[in-house]
C-alpha positions in Angstrom: 0.0 0.0 0.0 1.2 3.5 -0.8 1.8 5.7 2.2 -0.5 8.3 0.8 -3.5 6.0 0.3 -6.0 4.6 2.8 -7.7 1.2 2.7 -11.5 1.6 2.4 -14.6 -0.6 2.2 -16.6 -0.1 -1.0 -20.1 -1.4 -1.9 -20.6 -1.8 -5.6 -23.4 -2.3 -8.1 -22.8 -4.5 -11.1 -24.7 -3.1 -14.1 -26.1 -5.1 -17.0 -22.7 -5.4 -18.6 -21.3 -6.9 -15.3 -19.0 -3.9 -14.7 -18.9 -3.0 -11.0 -19.4 0.7 -10.1 -19.0 2.0 -6.6 -22.2 3.1 -4.9 -21.1 3.7 -1.3 -17.8 3.6 0.6 -16.8 3.9 4.2 -14.2 6.2 5.7 -13.8 4.4 9.0 -17.4 3.9 10.0 -18.6 7.0 8.1 -20.6 6.0 5.0 -20.2 8.2 1.9 -22.9 7.7 -0.8 -21.6 8.1 -4.4 -23.7 11.0 -5.9 -21.9 10.9 -9.3 -19.1 9.1 -11.0 -17.1 11.9 -12.6 -14.5 9.7 -14.4 -13.1 6.2 -14.6 -9.9 4.8 -16.1 -7.9 1.6 -16.2 -4.2 1.0 -15.4 -2.4 -2.3 -15.7 -3.2 -3.4 -12.2 -5.9 -1.0 -11.0 -9.3 0.5 -11.9 -9.7 4.1 -10.9 -12.9 6.1 -10.1 -13.2 9.8 -9.6 -16.4 10.3 -7.6 -18.5 13.1 -6.0 -19.8 12.0 -2.6 -23.1 13.0 -1.0 -21.0 15.4 1.1 -20.1 17.3 -2.2 -16.4 16.3 -1.8 -14.5 14.7 -4.7 -12.6 11.5 -4.2 -10.4 9.2 -6.3 -10.5 5.6 -5.3 -8.8 2.7 -6.9 -9.5 -1.0 -7.0 -6.5 -3.5 -7.0 -7.6 -6.1 -9.6 -5.3 -8.8 -8.1 -6.2 -8.5 -4.4 -9.7 -7.0 -4.6 -8.6 -4.2 -2.2 -9.9 -0.7 -2.5 -7.9 2.4 -1.6 -8.7 6.1 -1.3 -5.9 7.9 -3.2 -7.2 11.6 -3.3 -9.7 13.7 -1.4 -10.8 17.3 -2.1 -13.5 18.7 0.2 -14.4 21.4 -2.3 -14.2 24.0 0.5 -11.9 27.0 0.2 -8.6 26.4 2.0 -7.4 29.6 3.7 -3.8 28.3 3.5 -4.0 27.7 -0.2 -2.1 30.3 -2.2 -3.6 32.0 -5.2 -1.8 32.8 -8.5 -3.7 36.1 -8.8 
């Protein structure tokens, strides 16, 4: 596991083509409902999903095809960060 990722539990829905799509995942015990799948892509060993949660945050999660393990690799709350620098 990458030091910058977090193991998560994901509940999926398999559509009519059999492709699994995340519907809900858990950060610890906190459930996050998937409001929208913004993007998805494949890598040799992983399937990636960029999601918007019901909390309006954006997440990137990945599924390890070999182990079946899910990881959270990116989180953006969508809220302004006072410490973030602006280029203007």
